[in-house]
C-alpha positions as CSV (number, residue, x, y, z in Angstrom):
1,M,11.5,-7.8,127.0
2,K,12.1,-6.5,130.7
3,S,9.8,-5.9,133.6
4,A,10.5,-2.7,135.5
5,Y,9.3,-2.6,139.1
6,I,8.6,0.9,140.3
7,F,8.1,2.0,144.0
8,P,6.1,5.0,145.1
9,G,7.2,7.8,147.4
10,Q,5.5,10.1,150.1
11,G,1.8,11.0,149.3
12,S,0.7,7.5,148.2
13,Q,-0.3,6.5,151.8
14,F,-3.9,5.7,152.7
15,K,-5.9,4.8,155.9
16,G,-5.8,1.0,156.4
17,M,-2.9,0.5,154.3
18,G,-1.4,-3.0,154.7
19,L,-4.1,-4.6,156.6
20,D,-5.1,-7.0,154.0
21,L,-1.5,-8.3,153.7
22,Y,-1.1,-8.7,157.4
23,Q,-4.3,-10.7,157.5
24,S,-3.7,-12.8,154.5
25,S,0.1,-13.7,154.7
26,D,2.2,-15.2,157.6
27,S,5.4,-13.9,155.8
28,A,3.9,-10.3,155.7
29,K,2.8,-10.5,159.3
30,T,6.3,-11.5,160.4
31,L,7.7,-8.4,158.5
32,F,5.2,-6.0,159.9
33,D,5.8,-7.3,163.5
34,Q,9.5,-6.9,162.7
35,A,9.0,-3.4,161.6
36,N,7.4,-2.4,164.9
37,G,10.5,-3.8,166.8
38,I,12.9,-1.9,164.5
39,L,11.2,1.3,164.8
40,G,10.4,1.1,168.5
41,F,6.7,2.1,168.1
42,D,3.5,0.4,166.7
43,I,3.5,1.6,163.2
44,T,1.3,-1.0,162.0
45,K,-1.4,0.2,164.4
46,I,-1.2,3.6,162.8
47,M,-1.2,2.2,159.3
48,F,-4.3,-0.1,159.9
49,E,-6.2,2.1,162.2
50,G,-4.8,5.6,162.3
51,S,-6.3,8.9,161.0
52,D,-5.2,10.6,157.8
53,E,-3.6,13.2,159.9
54,E,-1.5,10.6,161.8
55,L,-0.4,9.0,158.5
56,K,0.7,12.5,157.1
57,Q,3.4,12.7,159.9
58,T,6.8,12.3,158.1
59,N,8.2,10.0,160.7
60,V,5.1,7.7,159.9
61,T,4.5,8.3,156.3
62,Q,7.9,7.4,155.0
63,P,8.4,4.1,157.0
64,A,4.7,3.1,156.3
65,I,5.0,3.4,152.6
66,F,8.5,1.6,152.6
67,I,7.1,-1.2,154.7
68,H,4.1,-1.6,152.6
69,S,6.0,-1.5,149.3
70,V,8.8,-3.9,150.4
71,I,6.4,-6.5,151.9
72,L,4.5,-6.5,148.7
73,A,7.6,-7.2,146.7
74,K,8.7,-9.9,149.2
75,I,5.6,-11.9,149.2
76,S,5.0,-11.7,145.5
77,L,5.7,-15.1,144.0
78,D,6.5,-13.8,140.5
79,F,8.7,-10.8,141.7
80,D,11.5,-11.0,139.1
81,P,12.7,-7.5,138.1
82,G,14.7,-6.7,135.0
83,M,15.2,-3.4,136.6
84,V,14.0,-1.2,139.4
85,A,13.3,2.4,140.4
86,G,11.7,4.5,143.1
87,H,10.4,7.9,143.5
88,S,12.2,9.7,146.1
89,L,11.5,7.6,149.3
90,G,10.7,4.8,146.9
91,E,14.4,4.5,145.9
92,F,14.9,2.8,149.4
93,S,12.1,0.5,148.8
94,A,13.6,-0.5,145.4
95,L,17.0,-1.0,146.8
96,V,15.6,-3.5,149.5
97,A,13.4,-5.4,146.9
98,A,16.5,-5.7,144.7
99,G,18.6,-7.1,147.5
100,A,21.0,-4.1,147.9
101,L,19.9,-3.6,151.5
102,S,18.3,-5.9,154.2
103,F,14.7,-5.0,155.3
104,E,16.1,-4.0,158.8
105,D,18.8,-1.8,157.4
106,G,16.5,-0.1,154.7
107,L,14.0,0.7,157.5
108,K,16.5,2.1,159.9
109,L,17.7,4.3,157.0
110,V,14.1,5.4,156.0
111,A,13.4,6.3,159.6
112,K,16.6,8.2,159.9
113,R,15.8,10.0,156.7
114,A,12.4,11.0,157.9
115,D,13.7,12.3,161.1
116,A,16.6,14.3,159.4
117,M,14.2,15.8,156.8
118,Q,11.7,16.9,159.6
119,K,14.6,18.5,161.4
120,A,15.6,20.4,158.3
121,C,12.1,21.5,157.8
122,E,12.2,23.1,161.3
123,I,15.5,24.9,160.7
124,R,14.0,26.9,157.9
125,P,10.3,27.0,157.0
126,S,9.8,26.2,153.3
127,T,7.4,24.6,150.9
128,M,6.9,23.0,147.3
129,A,4.6,23.9,144.4
130,A,3.3,21.8,141.4
131,I,3.7,23.5,138.1
132,L,1.4,22.2,135.4
133,G,1.4,22.7,131.6
134,L,4.8,24.3,131.2
135,A,8.1,23.1,129.5
136,D,10.9,22.0,131.8
137,N,13.4,24.5,130.5
138,I,11.1,27.5,131.2
139,I,10.6,26.3,134.7
140,E,14.4,26.0,135.1
141,E,15.1,29.4,133.6
142,V,12.6,31.0,135.8
143,C,13.8,29.5,139.1
144,A,17.5,30.2,138.1
145,G,16.5,33.9,137.6
146,I,15.3,34.3,141.3
147,T,18.6,34.9,143.1
148,D,17.5,36.5,146.4
149,E,15.6,33.4,147.5
150,I,16.0,29.6,147.1
151,V,13.7,27.9,144.7
152,V,14.7,24.9,142.4
153,P,13.0,22.3,140.3
154,A,12.5,19.3,142.6
155,N,10.5,16.7,141.0
156,Y,10.4,16.0,137.1
157,N,7.2,13.9,137.4
158,C,6.1,13.6,133.8
159,P,6.0,16.1,130.7
160,G,4.0,19.1,131.8
161,Q,4.2,18.2,135.6
162,V,7.2,19.7,137.6
163,V,7.4,20.4,141.3
164,I,9.4,23.2,142.5
165,S,10.8,23.6,146.0
166,G,12.3,26.3,148.1
167,T,11.6,29.1,150.7
168,F,8.0,30.4,150.9
169,E,9.0,33.7,149.4
170,G,10.9,32.0,146.6
171,V,8.2,29.5,145.7
172,E,5.5,32.2,145.7
173,K,7.6,34.4,143.5
174,A,8.3,31.6,141.1
175,C,4.6,30.6,140.9
176,E,3.7,34.2,139.9
177,L,6.3,34.3,137.2
178,L,5.6,30.9,136.0
179,K,1.8,31.6,135.6
180,A,2.8,34.8,133.7
181,A,5.0,32.6,131.4
182,G,2.1,30.3,130.5
183,A,1.7,27.7,133.2
184,K,-1.9,26.3,133.4
185,R,-1.7,26.0,137.2
186,A,0.8,26.7,139.9
187,L,-0.4,25.0,143.2
188,I,1.3,25.3,146.6
189,L,1.4,21.8,148.0
190,P,0.5,20.8,151.6
191,V,4.0,19.6,152.5
192,G,6.2,20.2,155.5
193,G,9.1,21.6,153.7
194,A,11.4,22.0,150.7
195,F,12.3,18.4,149.8
196,H,15.0,17.8,147.1
197,S,16.3,21.4,147.5
198,P,19.5,23.0,149.0
199,L,17.3,23.5,152.2
200,M,17.7,19.7,152.9
201,E,21.5,20.0,153.2
202,P,21.4,19.4,157.0
203,A,19.4,16.2,156.4
204,R,21.8,15.2,153.6
205,E,24.7,15.4,155.9
206,E,22.9,13.5,158.7
207,L,21.8,10.7,156.3
208,A,25.2,10.4,154.6
209,T,26.8,9.1,157.8
210,A,24.0,6.5,158.3
211,I,24.3,5.4,154.6
212,H,28.1,5.0,154.8
213,E,27.6,2.9,157.9
214,A,24.9,0.7,156.5
215,Q,25.8,-2.7,154.9
216,F,25.0,-2.7,151.1
217,E,25.3,-5.5,148.6
218,Q,25.2,-5.5,144.8
219,P,21.5,-5.6,143.7
220,I,20.0,-8.4,141.6
221,C,19.4,-5.8,138.8
222,A,20.1,-2.3,137.9
223,I,18.5,0.4,139.8
224,Y,17.7,3.7,138.0
225,Q,18.4,6.3,140.5
226,N,16.6,9.7,141.0
227,V,19.7,12.0,140.8
228,N,20.9,11.0,137.3
229,A,18.3,8.7,135.8
230,K,21.0,6.1,135.0
231,P,21.3,2.4,135.9
232,A,23.6,1.6,138.8
233,T,24.6,-1.7,140.2
234,E,28.0,-0.8,141.9
235,V,27.6,-0.3,145.7
236,N,29.7,2.9,146.0
237,V,27.8,4.5,143.2
238,I,24.4,3.7,144.6
239,K,25.4,5.1,148.1
240,E,26.7,8.3,146.7
241,N,23.6,8.8,144.5
242,L,21.4,8.0,147.5
243,I,23.1,10.6,149.6
244,S,22.9,13.3,146.9
245,Q,19.1,12.5,146.4
246,L,17.9,14.7,149.3
247,T,19.2,17.9,147.8
248,A,18.9,16.9,144.1
249,P,15.8,16.9,142.0
250,V,13.9,13.6,141.3
251,R,14.4,12.9,137.5
252,W,11.4,10.6,137.2
253,T,10.5,11.5,133.7
254,Q,14.1,10.9,132.6
255,S,14.4,7.7,134.5
256,I,11.3,6.0,132.9
257,E,12.4,7.2,129.4
258,Q,15.8,5.7,130.1
259,M,14.3,2.4,131.2
260,V,12.2,2.3,128.1
261,N,15.4,2.8,126.1
262,D,17.0,0.0,127.9
263,G,14.3,-2.6,127.1
264,A,11.6,-2.1,129.8
265,V,8.2,-2.9,128.2
266,T,6.1,-3.5,131.4
267,F,6.1,-1.3,134.4
268,I,4.8,-2.8,137.7
269,E,4.0,-0.4,140.6
270,C,4.8,-2.0,143.9
271,G,3.3,-0.2,146.9
272,P,0.3,1.7,148.1
273,G,-1.7,3.6,145.5
274,K,-1.5,4.1,141.7
275,V,0.4,7.4,141.4
276,L,3.2,6.1,139.5
277,Q,1.1,4.2,137.0
278,G,-0.5,7.6,136.0
279,L,2.9,9.2,135.5
280,V,4.2,6.3,133.5
281,K,1.1,6.5,131.2
282,K,2.1,10.1,130.4
283,I,5.8,9.4,130.0
284,A,5.6,6.0,128.1
285,P,2.0,5.6,126.7
286,A,3.0,2.5,124.7
287,A,4.3,0.5,127.9
288,E,2.2,-1.9,129.7
289,I,1.5,-0.7,133.1
290,K,0.1,-2.6,136.1
291,S,0.4,-3.1,139.9
292,I,0.9,-5.8,142.3
């Protein structure tokens, strides 16, 4: 009977996020203030008062979601995970919550990651698209068949929902072919670039250096990492998987399935929004699902 804590990624931000925590908890206020100092700008002002447009900027979005998620875990009196996982960016939140990284080092890595991803997006314009109602293997086959452009499966979110990632031309071509193959919908997403694809290689190289230099400790429980959906507790394995994450797909469906197989009966979303709860309901309908 294990509780699995899960941490959301980019897209779960909202205007005013974290303000209730800041006003109600001295411990939270201390961490928010610390975050401003680490980042060198007033991110809490943007989180609490900023517009949707300001919150969508990658260098704001990623640290904001990380800060919100980690503070929720740290001030929760009954935070006692049997296992943890995070969706993309959320993997960093999960690692800090599980004691593998300090709040400061985790936030520095997230800021570096956001900056590196933004630079990679500017090197080669690219995009992502959500494919609904089609089997994973068909999506994989169609993407693999497009050899003149880059397009790959990027997020296995839940059965019938896979996000693809690549060049504009590659994603558009794949969308047409996938609709012809029976996809219910193929929607180009309003994102800045092709995350979790080979186009993130410059960001992966930049982040690798920072990850190798950061101080990691063995976590208090296993973390199920995006790249292979397997539990990890050994520091070197965690670091290598974290580096590979930027150019590899997020295997969220497989991660939740493996956590259930390993004894997870309750999934607790820790962070802004309820996106992951909706995905878990589709992957593991029998599980108890809630949020902090």
